[in-house]
C-alpha positions in Angstrom: 0.0 -0.1 0.0 1.5 3.6 -1.1 0.8 6.2 1.6 -0.7 10.2 0.6 1.4 11.7 3.4 -1.9 12.7 4.9 -2.5 9.3 6.5 -4.2 7.4 3.8 -3.3 4.7 1.7 -3.7 2.9 -1.6 -3.5 -0.4 -2.4 -1.2 -0.4 -5.0 0.1 -4.4 -5.3 -0.5 -8.1 -4.2 2.0 -10.9 -4.3 0.0 -13.8 -3.8 -0.2 -15.1 -7.2 3.7 -14.4 -7.0 4.7 -16.3 -4.3 2.3 -19.1 -4.7 3.8 -20.2 -8.3 6.9 -21.3 -6.6 4.9 -23.5 -4.8 6.0 -26.4 -2.2 5.0 -24.0 0.6 2.1 -22.8 2.4 2.0 -18.6 3.8 4.6 -15.7 4.7 5.4 -16.0 8.5 7.6 -13.0 8.1 8.5 -10.0 6.2 11.6 -7.7 6.2 13.1 -4.9 4.1 16.2 -3.4 3.3 17.8 -1.0 0.6 20.8 -3.0 -0.5 21.8 -0.7 -3.3 21.5 2.9 -1.7 18.9 4.2 -4.4 16.3 4.8 -1.7 13.8 2.0 -2.5 13.7 -0.4 -0.2 13.8 -4.4 -1.3 11.7 -6.7 0.0 12.1 -10.4 1.5 9.6 -12.2 2.6 9.6 -15.7 5.2 8.8 -19.1 3.2 5.9 -20.6 4.7 6.5 -24.5 6.0 7.6 -26.7 3.0 4.8 -29.9 3.4 7.2 -32.8 2.5 10.4 -31.2 0.5 13.7 -32.3 1.5 15.5 -29.4 0.9 14.3 -25.5 -0.5 15.2 -21.9 0.2 14.8 -19.9 3.3 13.4 -17.0 1.4 11.8 -14.8 -1.1 13.0 -11.3 -2.5 12.2 -8.8 -4.7 12.6 -5.0 -5.8 9.8 -2.7 -5.9 9.7 -0.5 -9.0 9.7 3.2 -8.8 5.5 3.5 -8.2 5.8 0.9 -5.7 4.6 -2.2 -7.7 6.2 -5.7 -7.0 8.7 -6.7 -9.3 9.2 -10.6 -9.8 10.1 -12.6 -6.9 13.4 -14.7 -7.1 14.7 -18.0 -4.1 17.4 -16.7 -1.6 19.4 -18.9 0.7 19.2 -22.7 -0.5 19.0 -25.0 2.5 18.8 -28.5 3.1 19.6 -28.4 6.7 16.9 -28.0 8.9 15.2 -30.2 6.1 12.0 -32.1 6.3 8.9 -29.8 6.9 11.1 -26.7 7.5 9.2 -23.0 7.9 11.2 -19.5 7.9 9.4 -18.2 11.1 11.6 -14.7 11.7 13.0 -12.1 9.6 14.8 -8.7 10.8 16.7 -5.8 9.1 19.4 -4.4 10.2 23.2 -3.2 9.6 24.9 -6.5 11.2 28.0 -6.0 8.9 28.6 -2.6 10.0 29.0 -1.1 6.1 26.6 1.5 6.8 23.7 -0.4 4.3 21.2 -2.8 6.0 21.7 -6.7 5.6 18.7 -8.5 6.3 18.7 -11.5 8.4 16.4 -15.1 8.2 15.7 -17.7 10.8 14.6 -21.3 9.9 13.9 -24.2 11.6 12.9 -28.0 10.9 9.3 -28.8 12.3 9.4 -33.0 12.0 11.1 -34.4 15.0 14.3 -35.9 13.3 15.0 -31.8 12.7 14.3 -30.0 15.5 17.1 -27.3 14.5 17.3 -23.9 13.2 19.5 -22.0 11.0 20.3 -18.3 10.6 20.7 -16.8 7.2 22.7 -13.6 6.8 21.7 -11.8 3.2 23.9 -9.4 2.1 25.2 -7.5 -1.0 23.5 -6.3 -4.3 19.8 -7.5 -4.1 20.7 -9.4 -1.3 22.1 -12.3 -3.4 24.7 -13.1 -0.4 23.8 -15.7 1.5 26.0 -17.5 4.2 24.4 -19.4 7.1 24.9 -18.8 10.8 24.4 -21.8 13.3 21.1 -21.7 14.8 20.2 -23.3 18.1 19.3 -26.9 18.6 16.1 -26.0 20.1 12.7 -25.2 17.9 13.3 -21.4 17.2 10.6 -18.7 16.6 11.9 -15.1 16.1 14.8 -13.0 15.6 15.0 -9.6 16.7 17.6 -6.9 16.7 19.1 -5.1 20.0 22.5 -3.7 20.0 24.3 -4.9 22.9 27.5 -4.5 22.5 27.6 -0.9 21.0 30.1 -1.0 18.1 29.0 -0.3 14.1 27.6 -3.8 13.9 23.8 -4.8 14.6 23.5 -7.8 17.2 20.6 -9.8 17.3 18.4 -12.2 19.7 16.7 -15.3 19.1 13.6 -16.9 21.1 13.3 -20.7 21.4 11.9 -23.5 22.8 10.6 -23.1 25.6 11.9 -20.8 27.7 15.0 -19.3 25.9 16.4 -16.2 24.8 20.0 -16.3 23.0 21.8 -13.0 22.4 24.0 -13.4 18.8 26.9 -10.8 18.6 27.2 -9.4 14.8 30.8 -9.6 14.9 31.7 -12.8 15.9 28.1 -14.4 14.1 27.7 -16.5 17.3 25.8 -17.1 20.1 27.2 -15.2 23.2 24.8 -15.1 26.1 21.7 -17.4 27.3 18.8 -16.4 28.7 16.7 -18.7 30.7 13.4 -16.9 31.2 12.6 -19.1 34.2 15.1 -17.5 36.3 14.9 -14.5 38.1 12.9 -12.4 40.8 9.9 -12.3 40.7 10.3 -16.1 38.5 8.5 -17.2 36.0 6.3 -20.4 35.8 7.3 -22.4 32.8 7.7 -19.9 30.2 7.1 -20.5 26.6 9.4 -17.8 25.1 8.4 -16.1 21.5 8.1 -12.5 20.4 10.7 -9.8 21.6 11.4 -6.3 21.4 14.1 -3.9 22.3 14.4 -0.8 24.3 16.1 1.7 27.2 13.5 0.1 29.3 15.8 1.8 32.7 17.0 5.2 31.0 20.6 4.3 31.2 21.2 4.8 27.3 21.6 1.2 26.7 19.1 -0.9 24.8 17.4 -3.6 27.0 15.6 -6.6 25.7 11.9 -7.9 26.3 10.7 -11.1 25.9 7.0 -12.6 26.1 6.4 -15.8 28.1 3.2 -17.0 26.3 1.2 -17.7 23.4 3.4 -19.0 21.0 1.5 -19.5 18.0 3.5 -22.2 15.3 3.2 -21.5 11.4 4.4 -25.1 10.5 3.4 -28.4 10.2 1.9 -29.1 13.8 -0.6 -26.8 12.9 -2.0 -28.9 10.3 -1.1 -31.9 10.9 -1.1 -32.4 14.8 0.7 -33.1 17.9 3.4 -35.5 16.0 4.8 -32.6 14.5 3.7 -30.1 17.1 6.5 -30.6 19.7 4.9 -28.6 22.2 5.6 -25.3 20.4 1.8 -23.8 20.5 -0.3 -22.5 24.1 0.5 -20.1 26.9 3.2 -20.4 29.4 2.1 -20.8 33.1 2.8 -16.8 33.5 1.9 -15.2 30.4 3.2 -12.0 30.1 7.0 -10.9 29.8 10.4 -10.7 30.8 13.0 -8.1 30.3 16.8 -8.0 30.5 18.5 -5.0 31.8 21.5 -4.5 29.7 24.8 -4.0 31.6 27.2 -4.0 28.8 29.8 -1.0 28.7 
């Protein structure tokens, strides 16, 4: 939709027919945008909805709108074979993860079937986001990837939420997990948390971004949703305490 500058929006284009033409997946669980070429027009990266049986595929779709904001042709990004069967790209985020002054895009893909429960991240960068580098994910089912500037260098860091109640902070300079946060610890304690969506912001007014993580209502956009508990792996439902927790940033 295109804004008119006065609060109004006009439907400019729909991408359903282009995305559905690829086949082999359901839905678009996440979306992110960034300007890889500096022309002032953000390109779009959409997450691939769950793949219903193929042993390999792509983690994301990419398009560059034209000067009027219409969708261009969609292309696949990030060929992957692990996690494999019934994978779903659950999250997408945009930030300057390489410290180059231009945004890159992260996508988070997980396996749904019990034989492939882990996750993998892809860092998309370069012209048309055609450079796709895999980064080790979590051994658990993962839900979201979101930005947090944890160490105040030139590269944006990020966090990943994972089953059943964890959040992992990644440092962009090493592209690896550096902190594991257990949502069930702390004071007051949270019983049986089910970690899900996240946000960052300066909660205590000390100039450092903190991390907030929800503890309930995990909703799984994947194989378990359509085909029952044999695939769901306890990925849906409420935690014992319905709410959120936050972590104060103590970095220098």
